[in-house]
N, C-alpha and C positions, 0 to 999 in steps of 0.2 A: 648288740646282738650277741647271744651266747651260742657256742658250738660245743659239740661233744667230741672229745679226743680220747683215744685209748691210752691207758698208762698201765705199766706193770707194777703190781703191788707184791707184797710178800706172800707168794703162793697163789696169786690169782690175777686174772686180767679183768680190769674194771673200766667203767666209763664214768667220768666226772665232768660236770660243766665247767668250762674255763672261759674267761673273757677272750675276745677275738685277738687281743694283744699278746696273749700268753701262750707259751708252748711248754708242756709238761715233759720233764726228763725222766722222772721216776716218782713213785709214791710208795712208802713203806709203812705198813700197818703194825698193830700189836702193842701200842704204848697206852698206858692208862694215864690220861691227862698230861700230855707233853706240853711244856710251856715255852721253852726257849731253845734256839739252835745257835751254837757257837762254832765258827770255823777255826780249827787249830792248824795253822799253816805249817808249823814245825813238824807235825806228824801227818799232815795231809789227811785230816779226818774231821768229822763233825762230833761235837759233844752236845748231847740233848739232856735237858733237865726234865725229869719225869716225876710228877707229884704223887702218882699212885694213890688216888683218893681225892678227898675234898681239898680245895685250895687253901683252906685255913686249918686243916686237921694236924694236930701234934700227935702223930702216930708212928713215927720212925720208919714209914714205908717209902719215903721219897729217896730218889737216887739219880745218878747220872748214867746215861747210856752212851755208847760209842757207835757211830756209823761211818762207813766209808763214804767218800764223796759220790759214789755211784749208788748209794742207798742200801748197801748190804750191812746187816747188823754184825758188828765186831764183838760187842759185849753188851748185853741187854741190861746188866746191873753192874757196871764197872766201878762206881764209887757209891757206897751206901752209907747208912747212918744219918739220914736227913729226914725232915718231916714233909715239907711241900716246897722243894726248891723251884725257883723261878729264873730270874735273869742271871746271866753268866758273863764273866770277863776273864781274860787271860793276861797275867803279868808276871814276869820274872820266874817262869817255869811253874807257876801255880794258877789254878783255876779258882775263881771267887764266885760263890753262888749265894744269892739272896734267899734266905729261908725263914720267913715269918719274923722271928725276933732275933735271928742270929745270922752272922756272915760266916759261911762255911768256906774253909780254905783246903783245897785238894791238891796233892802233888800231881802235876800233869804227866809225869812219867809212870807212876805206879798206880794212881787212883786212890792212894791212901788219904783218908781224911786227917789232916795234920793239925787243924785248929778249928774251933767253933767260938766265934767272938760274939758275946751278947750285945744287943743294942738296947740299953735300958730305956723303957718307955715306948719302944717301937711296937707296932701292932701287925703290920703287913708289909715287910720288906719285899720289894718287887723287882726292880731292875738294877743292873750293875754296868758301869762304864769305867774305863781307865784312860789316863793320859800317859801311861808309862811310868809315872812316879807315884801316883796315888790312885785309889779306887773310890768311886762315888756310888752310893746306894740310895735308892728312893724308898721312902715309906709312904705308901699310898694313902693310908688312913690318917696320918698325923701331919700331912703337908710338910714333910721333912726330907732333906737330903743329908745323908751321913757320909763321912769320909774316913777312909783307912789309909794311913801312911806311917812308915817307920814304926810299925808294930802297934800303933794306936788307932782305935776305932771310936769316933766321936761325932756328935752332931756338927754339921757344917752350916746348914741353913734351914730355918723353920719359919714358914710364913703362909697364911691363907692364900696368898697370891699364886702359889703353886697349884692350888685347886686339885688336890688328889694326884700328885705326880706319879706317873707310871714309867714309861719308857725313858731311858737315858742314852745319850750318845755324845762322846767327846769329838768335837769337830773344830779342828784348827784354832785352838786357844779358847774355845768357849764350850760350856756344857749345855747341850740341848736337852730339854725336858718335854716329854709328852704329857700334857695334863689330861686327866680323865674327864674333867669337867666339874662344874659346881652343882650342888644339890644331889649328892649320891643317894640312890634309892636301894631298897632291899635286894632288888634283882640286878644290881650293878648298872642299871641305866642311870642317867643324870638329867636334871632339870635343864641344864645348859650344856652344849658340847664343849669339849676341851680344845685347847689351843697348843700350838708348838711354841715353846718359850726358849729363850736363850739367857744363860747366866754368865756374866763376866767373871772369870776365875779369880781376878784380883779384887774387884770391888763388890762382887756378889750382886751387882745391879741386874734386875730382871727386865727383859724386853720381850715383846711379842714378835715372833717370826712369821707365823701364819695363824690367823684367828678362826675360831669356831669350826674346827675340822671334824671332831667326833670324839669317841672314847679311845684315845691314842694308846697303843701298846708298844710295838717295836719301832725303832728308828735306825736306818742304815744309810750308807752311801752305796749306790748301785751304778756302776759305770760313771762315777763321778757325780751322779745326781742324788739329791736328798729324797729318800723314800720313807714313808711311814704308813702304818696301818691302823684301822679302826677295829677293835675286837668285837664290838656288838654287831656291826654290819658286815664284817668280813671283807672290807674293801681296803685297797692300798692306793696311796696317792703319791704323786710326784710333786714336790714343793719347789716352786721357781724362786729366783732371787728376789722377786717383788712380793713374795708371800702368797701368791695364788696357788691353789691346789687343783691338780688334774687327776681324775680317777684313772688308774692304769690297770687295775685288777679287781675282779669281783669273785669272792670265794664264799663259802658258807660261814655263818656266824661262829665265833670262837677262834678266829685267826689270832694267834698269840704273838709272842716276841720273835719277830722275823729276824733272819740272819742273811748275810750276803757276802759273796766272795767270787772273784774271777768271772763276773758277769752273770752269776747264778743267784737267784733269790730262793732262800730256804724257808719254807712255810710250816710252822707247827700248828696243825689242826687240832687244837686242844680237845674239843668235844667229840671229834671223830677218832681220836687216838692214832693219828698218822702224821708222818713227816713227808713233805712233798718238795721237790726241786723244780723250779720253773725258770725259763728265760723269757725276757720281755722284748718285744720289737719296738 
């Protein structure tokens, strides 16, 4: 059953359908194709990647925005000089953004773009995850995971088994990968749903954590539980230890790379141009 709950947007009060399990804290509008939300604990703020146009456009319009954790815009164009930035990760005082064929490195204190590292042969760099020593980046179109460490950015794993890898999440010694699915179509639907995969950091062996979930985008830990979302259907799922998936949230299509911190789930509604914060019962 769906219910209507009021939520405060930037400049207006609106009604949006939420699942019975979710409570909306706030929703902030005014972004052109927001893709990812990263919680920056050191500065108690949210970093949002904004593509500002088509997801594959090399147009120089892409940027990062800053929000407070209560949804107020701190800086709508804090870090600029990108094309279509998507996934984000924070390591050693720097923010790493996946941007089509480059890994952008931004100083977390100033917002200055300090480096743009090319990924030769990459097509659609999508998400970023870190274990604190290295940064991993997915290329959705070439079934590849890239790795940045010690100033070097290079291919780490390339195999059709990844089935269009999108979401990445470092989880206690393993790299979790959200597969978009096999048989990618022009409209980004797939012939078969994607699965949640696990890659052993040492051997690079791939195993299936949860199969046939959907077109997986974001992966997080929320209150200790593994949560991921399906971009095409706008749904979020909790993944249990045995690999079963339980739907916990139903949102509009285009729910992109979700973030989580302190019991709050941050939702980038890419097609609606807004960021929403919710809690789940």
